[in-house]
C-alpha positions in Angstrom: 119.3 140.7 86.0 115.6 140.5 86.7 112.9 141.5 84.1 112.0 144.7 85.9 115.2 146.5 84.7 116.6 147.0 81.2 120.1 147.7 80.0 121.1 151.3 79.9 123.6 153.6 78.5 122.0 156.4 80.6 124.2 157.6 83.4 121.5 160.0 84.8 119.3 160.2 87.8 117.8 156.9 88.9 120.2 154.7 87.0 121.1 151.6 89.0 124.7 150.5 89.0 125.3 146.9 89.9 128.8 145.9 91.0 130.3 142.5 90.4 133.6 142.7 92.3 134.9 139.3 91.2 133.6 139.4 87.7 132.0 136.1 88.4 128.4 136.9 87.6 127.4 137.6 91.2 126.1 141.0 92.1 127.9 142.2 95.2 126.6 145.8 95.6 124.1 148.3 94.1 124.1 152.1 94.0 121.8 154.6 92.3 122.7 157.9 90.6 121.0 161.0 92.1 122.5 163.7 90.0 125.7 164.7 88.2 127.7 164.8 91.4 126.0 162.3 93.8 124.7 158.8 94.3 123.1 156.8 97.1 125.1 154.0 98.6 124.0 151.4 101.2 126.8 151.3 103.8 126.9 147.9 105.6 129.5 149.3 108.1 127.3 152.3 109.0 124.1 150.4 108.6 122.4 153.2 106.7 121.9 154.7 103.2 124.5 157.4 102.4 124.5 160.2 99.9 128.1 160.2 98.5 130.0 161.6 95.5 129.7 159.7 92.3 133.4 158.8 92.4 133.1 157.3 95.9 132.9 153.7 94.7 135.6 154.3 92.1 138.0 155.4 94.8 137.1 152.7 97.2 136.3 149.6 95.2 137.0 149.9 91.5 140.8 150.0 91.5 140.7 146.2 91.1 140.3 145.5 87.4 138.2 142.4 88.0 135.2 144.5 89.0 132.5 144.6 86.3 129.7 147.2 86.3 126.2 146.8 84.9 124.1 150.0 84.3 120.3 149.4 84.4 117.2 151.4 84.4 113.9 150.4 86.0 111.4 149.4 83.3 108.4 151.3 84.5 106.1 149.8 81.9 106.6 146.4 83.5 106.6 147.6 87.0 103.2 149.4 86.7 101.4 146.5 85.0 
């Protein structure tokens, strides 16, 4: 991960979720939490950013036990320097 984010146990607004579908160290997708019920998801198929339920990715992509998730927050102190 880059140095503009930091590890997070936070699961609140603005938290970035990185998806490694093959658990091979390569990030395949990123979403961001909006609130308790929704997140934003970039849809390649629809070629736009979608507002979806927080369990959208779970239903669609996380049934495969190989997928690893990384939760990160933007490190605003580093970004604003």
